[in-house]
C-alpha positions as CSV (number, residue, x, y, z in Angstrom):
1,M,85.3,102.2,120.2
2,H,88.2,99.8,121.0
3,I,87.7,96.4,119.4
4,T,90.6,94.0,118.7
5,P,89.7,91.3,116.1
6,S,90.8,87.7,116.7
7,L,93.7,87.5,114.1
8,T,96.3,84.9,113.3
9,P,99.8,85.8,114.5
10,A,100.9,87.0,111.0
11,A,97.8,89.1,110.5
12,M,98.1,90.5,114.1
13,E,101.7,91.6,113.3
14,R,100.5,93.6,110.3
15,W,97.4,94.9,112.2
16,E,99.6,96.3,115.1
17,R,101.8,98.1,112.6
18,M,98.8,100.2,111.4
19,D,97.8,103.5,112.9
20,V,95.4,103.0,115.9
21,K,92.8,105.6,114.5
22,G,93.0,103.9,111.1
23,R,92.3,100.5,112.6
24,E,89.3,101.9,114.5
25,L,87.9,103.5,111.3
26,I,88.2,100.2,109.5
27,L,86.3,98.3,112.2
28,A,83.6,101.0,112.3
29,R,83.0,101.1,108.6
30,I,82.3,97.7,107.1
31,W,79.7,97.6,104.3
32,C,76.8,95.2,104.9
33,V,75.3,93.9,101.7
34,H,72.1,93.0,103.5
35,C,71.4,96.4,105.2
36,K,73.0,98.4,102.4
37,K,74.8,100.5,105.0
38,N,78.2,100.9,106.7
39,H,78.2,99.4,110.1
40,G,80.8,98.0,112.5
41,I,81.7,94.4,112.7
42,R,80.9,91.9,115.4
43,D,82.9,88.7,116.2
44,A,85.7,89.8,113.9
45,E,88.3,87.2,112.9
46,G,91.0,87.5,110.4
47,H,94.0,86.0,108.6
48,L,96.8,87.1,106.3
49,H,96.2,86.4,102.6
50,P,99.3,85.3,100.6
51,S,99.4,88.8,99.0
52,G,100.1,90.3,102.4
53,D,96.6,91.7,102.8
54,I,94.5,91.2,106.0
55,I,91.1,89.5,105.4
56,L,88.5,90.3,108.1
57,L,85.4,88.2,108.5
58,G,82.5,88.7,110.9
59,F,78.9,89.7,111.3
60,C,76.9,92.9,110.9
61,P,75.9,94.2,114.4
62,S,72.6,95.4,113.0
63,C,71.2,92.4,111.0
64,G,73.6,89.6,111.9
65,G,74.5,89.0,108.2
66,K,78.0,87.9,107.2
67,V,80.4,90.8,106.4
68,A,84.0,90.8,105.2
69,R,86.7,93.4,104.6
70,V,90.0,93.3,102.8
71,I,92.7,95.6,104.3
72,E,95.3,96.1,101.6
73,T,98.5,96.0,103.6
74,G,100.4,93.9,101.0
75,D,101.3,96.9,98.9
76,T,102.6,99.0,101.8
77,M,104.2,96.2,103.9
78,G,105.2,93.7,101.2
79,P,104.1,90.1,100.7
80,A,103.7,87.9,103.7
81,K,106.7,85.9,104.8
82,Y,104.8,83.3,106.9
83,Y,101.3,82.0,107.3
84,P,100.3,80.4,110.6
């Protein structure tokens, strides 16, 4: 599965520095509170939090409920320098 979320430039810079297989696993395993299962993510969008973490928002492909995922890149890549 190759999906690229729609990210702000700052978030995309962090996203592209991550391992490709790791990115694919993240996108394939997003917890849906409505289904109570891990699913992928549909219509994924994201931005960089001031902490340096990537925040992904989208929808569950199974039920259509809203899902979110925080990717903790701030600890490994440092705090964000700019926020578009």
